[in-house]
C-alpha positions in Angstrom: 11.7 1.1 -28.4 13.4 3.7 -26.5 11.9 5.3 -23.5 13.4 8.6 -22.4 10.8 10.4 -20.3 11.6 10.6 -16.6 9.1 8.5 -14.5 9.9 10.7 -11.5 7.9 13.4 -13.4 5.0 11.2 -14.3 2.0 12.2 -12.1 0.6 9.1 -10.1 -1.3 8.1 -7.1 0.1 5.8 -4.5 -2.7 3.4 -3.0 -0.6 0.7 -1.3 1.9 2.0 1.2 2.1 0.8 4.8 2.6 3.2 7.6 5.7 1.8 9.3 7.0 0.5 6.0 7.1 4.0 4.5 9.9 5.0 6.9 13.2 6.2 5.4 16.0 3.8 6.2 18.2 6.8 7.4 15.4 7.7 9.8 15.1 4.3 11.2 18.9 4.2 11.9 18.7 7.7 13.5 15.8 7.1 15.8 17.1 3.6 16.9 20.5 5.3 17.7 18.8 8.1 19.7 17.0 5.6 22.0 19.6 3.1 22.1 17.5 0.3 20.3 19.6 -2.5 18.9 18.7 -3.2 15.3 19.3 -6.6 13.6 22.0 -6.7 10.8 19.2 -7.1 8.3 18.1 -3.6 9.0 21.6 -2.1 9.1 24.6 -3.6 7.3 22.6 -6.1 5.2 19.9 -3.7 4.3 17.6 -4.1 2.4 17.1 -7.5 4.0 16.8 -10.8 2.0 13.3 -11.9 2.5 10.9 -14.6 1.7 7.4 -15.5 2.7 7.5 -19.0 1.0 6.9 -20.5 4.5 5.8 -19.6 8.0 9.4 -19.0 9.1 10.0 -16.7 6.2 7.0 -14.6 7.1 7.8 -14.6 10.8 11.2 -13.0 10.0 9.6 -10.4 7.8 7.2 -9.6 10.6 9.8 -9.5 13.2 11.8 -6.9 11.2 8.7 -4.8 10.8 7.9 -5.0 14.6 11.5 -3.8 15.3 11.1 -0.9 13.0 7.7 0.0 14.5 9.4 0.1 18.0 11.7 3.1 17.0 8.5 5.5 16.8 8.5 6.7 20.3 7.1 10.3 20.2 4.4 12.4 18.3 7.2 14.2 16.6 8.5 10.8 15.3 5.0 10.2 13.8 4.8 13.5 12.2 8.3 13.1 10.8 7.5 9.6 9.3 4.3 11.0 7.6 6.2 14.3 6.4 9.0 12.2 5.0 6.7 9.7 3.3 4.9 12.5 1.6 8.3 14.3 0.4 9.4 10.9 -1.0 6.2 10.5 -3.0 6.4 14.0 -4.2 10.0 13.3 -5.5 8.4 10.2 -7.3 5.7 12.1 -9.0 3.1 11.5 -6.4 0.0 13.7 -6.6 -2.1 11.6 -4.1 -1.2 9.2 -1.2 -3.4 6.8 0.7 -1.2 5.7 3.6 -2.3 2.5 5.4 -2.2 2.2 9.1 -3.2 -0.4 11.8 -3.8 1.9 14.9 -3.7 -1.3 17.2 0.0 -1.5 16.7 0.6 1.8 18.2 -2.2 2.2 20.6 -0.3 1.1 23.7 2.4 3.9 23.3 0.2 6.7 22.0 -2.9 6.7 24.3 -5.2 4.3 22.4 -6.5 3.7 18.9 -8.4 6.9 18.8 -5.7 9.2 20.1 -3.3 7.6 17.6 -5.5 7.9 14.8 -6.1 11.6 15.6 -2.4 12.0 15.7 -1.8 10.5 12.2 -4.6 12.4 10.6 -3.2 15.6 12.1 0.2 14.6 10.7 -1.2 14.0 7.2 -2.9 17.3 7.2 0.5 19.1 8.1 2.3 17.1 5.6 -0.2 17.7 2.9 0.0 21.4 3.6 3.8 21.5 3.5 4.4 19.4 0.6 1.3 20.0 -1.6 0.8 16.1 -1.9 -3.0 15.0 -1.5 -3.2 12.6 1.3 -5.8 10.4 3.1 -5.7 7.3 5.4 -6.7 3.7 5.1 -7.2 2.1 8.4 -6.3 -1.6 8.2 -7.2 -4.5 10.7 -4.7 -7.2 11.3 -5.8 -10.7 10.4 -3.9 -12.3 13.1 -5.8 -10.5 15.8 -9.5 -11.4 16.6 -12.2 -10.2 14.3 -13.7 -8.3 17.1 -10.8 -6.1 17.1 -11.3 -5.5 13.4 -15.0 -4.4 14.0 -13.6 -2.0 16.6 -11.4 -0.6 14.0 -14.0 -0.6 11.3 -16.3 1.5 13.4 -13.4 3.9 14.2 -12.7 4.2 10.4 -16.5 4.9 9.9 -16.4 7.7 12.5 -13.6 9.4 10.5 -15.0 8.9 7.0 -15.5 12.4 6.5 -12.3 13.6 8.3 -9.6 12.0 6.2 -10.1 8.2 6.5 -11.2 6.9 2.9 -10.7 3.1 3.4 -10.6 0.0 5.4 -8.2 -2.8 4.9 -7.2 -6.2 6.2 -3.4 -6.9 6.3 -0.8 -9.4 7.4 -0.3 -13.0 6.3 -3.2 -13.9 4.3 -2.7 -17.6 5.0 -3.6 -17.0 8.6 -6.9 -17.1 10.0 -10.4 -17.1 8.1 -11.1 -14.2 5.8 -14.7 -14.7 6.1 -14.5 -14.1 9.8 -14.0 -10.5 9.1 -17.1 -10.0 7.0 -19.0 -8.2 9.7 -16.2 -5.6 10.1 -16.2 -4.9 6.4 -19.9 -4.5 6.5 -19.5 -1.7 8.9 -17.0 0.0 6.7 -19.1 -0.6 3.7 -22.1 1.3 5.2 -19.9 4.2 5.8 -19.1 4.3 2.1 -15.4 3.5 2.7 -13.1 1.8 0.0 -12.9 -1.9 1.1 -9.3 -3.0 0.3 -8.4 -6.2 1.9 -5.0 -8.0 1.2 -5.6 -11.0 -1.2 -4.1 -12.9 -4.1 -0.4 -12.5 -3.1 0.6 -15.4 -0.7 -2.7 -17.2 -1.7 -4.1 -17.6 -5.2 -7.5 -17.3 -6.9 -9.6 -19.0 -4.3 -8.7 -16.7 -1.7 -9.4 -13.6 -4.0 -12.9 -15.0 -4.5 -13.4 -15.1 -0.7 -12.3 -11.4 -0.6 -14.9 -10.5 -3.3 -17.8 -12.7 -2.0 -17.5 -12.2 1.8 -15.6 -8.8 2.3 -17.0 -7.1 -1.0 -13.6 -5.8 -1.9 -13.5 -2.8 -4.2 -9.8 -2.9 -4.4 -7.4 -5.7 -3.8 -4.2 -5.2 -1.9 -1.9 -7.0 -4.4 -4.5 -9.2 -6.2 -1.7 -10.0 -8.8 -2.4 -13.9 -8.7 -5.8 -13.2 -10.3 -3.7 -13.6 -13.6 -3.7 -17.4 -12.7 -7.5 -17.6 -13.3 -9.0 -16.1 -16.6 -12.6 -16.4 -15.4 -11.8 -14.6 -12.1 -9.7 -12.0 -13.8 -12.8 -11.3 -16.2 -15.0 -10.9 -13.0 -12.6 -8.6 -11.5 -12.6 -6.4 -14.7 -16.2 -6.6 -15.0 -16.7 -5.6 -11.4 -14.2 -2.7 -11.8 -12.1 -3.9 -8.8 -8.7 -2.3 -8.8 -5.6 -4.4 -8.0 -2.8 -2.7 -6.0 0.1 -4.5 -7.5 3.4 -4.1 -5.8 6.1 -5.9 -8.0 9.3 -5.4 -6.1 7.8 -6.7 -2.9 6.3 -9.7 -4.8 9.7 -10.7 -5.9 11.2 -9.9 -2.4 8.8 -12.2 -0.6 9.3 -15.0 -3.2 5.8 -14.8 -4.8 7.6 -14.6 -8.2 11.2 -15.6 -9.1 12.0 -12.3 -10.7 10.5 -9.2 -12.1 9.8 -10.5 -15.5 7.6 -13.3 -13.9 5.2 -10.5 -12.4 2.2 -10.9 -14.6 1.5 -7.3 -15.2 0.9 -7.8 -19.0 -1.6 -10.5 -18.3 -3.6 -8.2 -16.1 -3.4 -5.3 -18.4 -4.4 -7.4 -21.5 -7.5 -8.5 -19.6 -8.5 -4.7 -19.0 -7.7 -4.8 -15.2 -7.4 -1.6 -13.4 -3.9 -1.8 -11.9 -2.3 0.7 -9.5 1.4 0.1 -8.8 2.4 0.6 -5.1 5.6 0.1 -3.1 4.2 -1.7 -0.2 6.9 -1.3 2.4 10.0 0.6 0.9 11.9 0.2 4.2 12.0 -3.5 3.9 12.2 -3.7 0.1 14.2 -1.0 -0.8 12.2 0.6 -3.6 9.8 3.5 -3.6 7.0 4.5 -6.0 8.9 5.5 -9.1 10.8 2.3 -8.8 7.9 0.2 -9.3 7.2 1.8 -12.7 10.9 1.7 -13.7 11.1 -2.0 -12.9 8.0 -2.8 -14.9 9.2 -0.6 -17.7 12.5 -2.6 -17.8 11.1 -6.1 -17.1 8.1 -5.9 -19.6 9.5 -3.2 -22.0 6.4 -1.0 -21.3 6.0 2.0 -23.6 5.5 5.5 -22.2 1.9 5.2 -23.2 1.5 2.2 -21.1 3.2 3.7 -18.2 1.0 6.7 -18.5 -2.1 4.6 -18.5 -0.9 2.9 -15.3 -0.6 6.2 -13.7 -4.1 7.3 -14.9 -5.5 4.0 -13.4 -3.8 4.7 -10.0 -5.8 8.0 -9.9 -9.1 6.5 -11.1 -8.9 3.9 -8.3 -8.2 6.4 -5.7 -10.4 8.6 -3.6 -8.6 11.7 -4.7 -10.8 14.7 -5.1 -11.9 15.4 -8.6 -9.8 18.6 -8.9 -6.8 16.7 -7.9 -7.5 13.9 -10.3 -8.4 16.2 -13.2 -5.1 18.1 -12.8 -3.0 15.1 -12.5 -4.6 13.5 -15.6 -4.0 16.8 -17.6 -0.4 16.8 -16.4 0.0 13.0 -17.5 -1.1 14.2 -21.0 1.7 16.9 -20.8 4.3 14.3 -19.8 3.4 12.2 -22.8 3.5 15.2 -25.2 6.8 16.4 -23.9 
């Protein structure tokens, strides 16, 4: 089997991209130099960093690098630049729709509070969408290492913006920390507002934690969810419920969830009928953007162009893209296959 079609021209949606982690490496270096911020070697000469999350020390190192990267965003123009460049990069990779995930709490102190920062991000998203032609929306995510009451505050914020560019509510950071069920009341607020419920689950922890996300948070999409492949009964439940899995192969390997790309169980998920949307997670730390996820899975699992096209279609179906965006993108996927 020989695949010749360019994956950069395959229309697709991007549903798992973190705000800070979307930053271009060159932008990170430039902003750090501007303000005299010292970056660790892992973000400069040894980039992309060698990461693992197999133990608490490994995750702490990952989180520390993430916090350093966040610290270079100092002005409103920096935020607008990050969003614009993320959009430009997705367009190059064939993106037609992007749902970028952000925790406003991480920026509140510098940008006048969570509401002011959310206003800034949504304005930046509107500008970037207009200038690039990429459809865009925001998923507000709570941090599971913070108090569940903070998550309730963010859920109410997300609900207030449900008709102004926010389409989902998530729960991020190390899923081994805290109690997922404690965030159920926050997700209930988001659910009443009609938002996509997309907590992280099934990456660093296995099937039992996925069940908690389904039972207590009523997840409609799972950030990662890849380890559902370990439990056929759970996977069947996910398929029957139409829960989409936001699978991020390169980050799975970088963090030590799988030893190599051929071990990422994408064929198992697809064979079971799961809806899978490939995502890049944090390109700044993992060194691979959206089209790269498709390319690595094509190479690792010898996927046909028909299979890759179906992955792209599934990413659109799992999104909150408007019908017109989805219909045009799916027609263009058909054209890509016919080329």
